[in-house]
C-alpha positions in Angstrom: 132.7 -44.3 -109.1 129.7 -44.1 -106.5 131.1 -40.6 -105.3 131.2 -39.3 -108.9 127.7 -39.6 -109.7 126.6 -38.1 -106.3 128.8 -35.0 -107.0 127.9 -34.8 -110.8 123.6 -34.9 -109.0 124.7 -32.1 -106.6 126.2 -30.2 -109.0 123.4 -30.8 -111.4 120.7 -29.7 -108.7 122.4 -26.9 -107.6 123.0 -25.5 -111.4 119.1 -25.9 -111.7 118.4 -24.1 -109.0 120.6 -21.1 -110.0 118.8 -21.0 -113.5 115.7 -21.2 -111.5 117.1 -18.4 -109.2 116.0 -20.4 -106.2 118.1 -23.2 -103.9 118.0 -26.8 -103.4 118.0 -27.8 -99.8 119.0 -31.4 -100.8 122.3 -30.1 -102.8 124.3 -30.4 -99.2 123.1 -33.9 -98.2 124.3 -34.9 -101.9 127.3 -33.3 -101.4 128.0 -35.0 -97.8 127.3 -38.6 -100.0 129.9 -37.7 -102.4 132.2 -37.2 -99.6 131.3 -40.0 -97.6 132.0 -42.2 -100.7 135.3 -40.9 -101.7 136.6 -41.6 -98.2 134.9 -45.2 -98.1 136.9 -45.2 -101.5 140.6 -43.9 -99.9 140.1 -46.0 -97.2 139.1 -49.5 -99.3 142.5 -48.5 -101.7 145.0 -48.1 -98.2 143.6 -51.5 -97.3 144.9 -53.1 -100.7 147.9 -55.1 -100.7 149.4 -52.5 -103.0 147.6 -49.5 -102.7 147.1 -47.4 -105.9 148.8 -44.1 -105.7 146.9 -42.9 -109.0 143.5 -44.0 -107.4 144.3 -42.0 -104.2 145.1 -39.1 -106.2 141.9 -38.8 -108.2 140.0 -39.5 -105.0 141.5 -36.9 -102.9 141.2 -34.4 -105.9 137.8 -35.5 -106.5 137.1 -34.8 -102.3 138.6 -32.2 -102.6 136.0 -30.9 -104.8 132.9 -32.1 -102.8 134.2 -30.4 -99.2 134.7 -27.3 -101.7 131.4 -27.3 -102.4 130.3 -27.6 -98.9 132.5 -24.8 -98.4 134.6 -26.4 -96.3 137.7 -24.7 -98.1 140.6 -26.1 -95.4 139.4 -29.6 -95.7 139.3 -29.3 -99.5 142.5 -27.7 -99.7 144.1 -30.9 -97.2 142.1 -33.4 -99.3 144.0 -32.0 -102.5 147.0 -31.7 -101.4 147.6 -35.7 -100.4 149.7 -36.5 -103.3 153.0 -38.2 -101.6 156.3 -38.8 -104.1 156.9 -42.3 -102.6 155.2 -45.6 -102.5 156.0 -46.1 -98.6 154.6 -42.6 -98.0 151.2 -42.6 -100.0 150.3 -45.9 -98.1 150.7 -44.0 -94.8 148.7 -40.5 -95.8 145.9 -43.4 -97.1 145.9 -44.9 -93.6 
């Protein structure tokens, strides 16, 4: 998934910068790109005739990770909590 690659790049850049005792100004942009990709994945999943609850759960978790690294803790928490138990609820949340 593109978002995973983007999140991985951001984490790697952040880790390298910390090791060098500096900062990497590109990290927030990389994280935002991952957020955008995850949001698109959720929208595409929701548009399916039968959206995948498993896909939604995984993508929401990853979205929460990216948002958390951006410092958007409330948005991150909200994203990771979007896991309805009934199929009809899953579709409503993803829309």
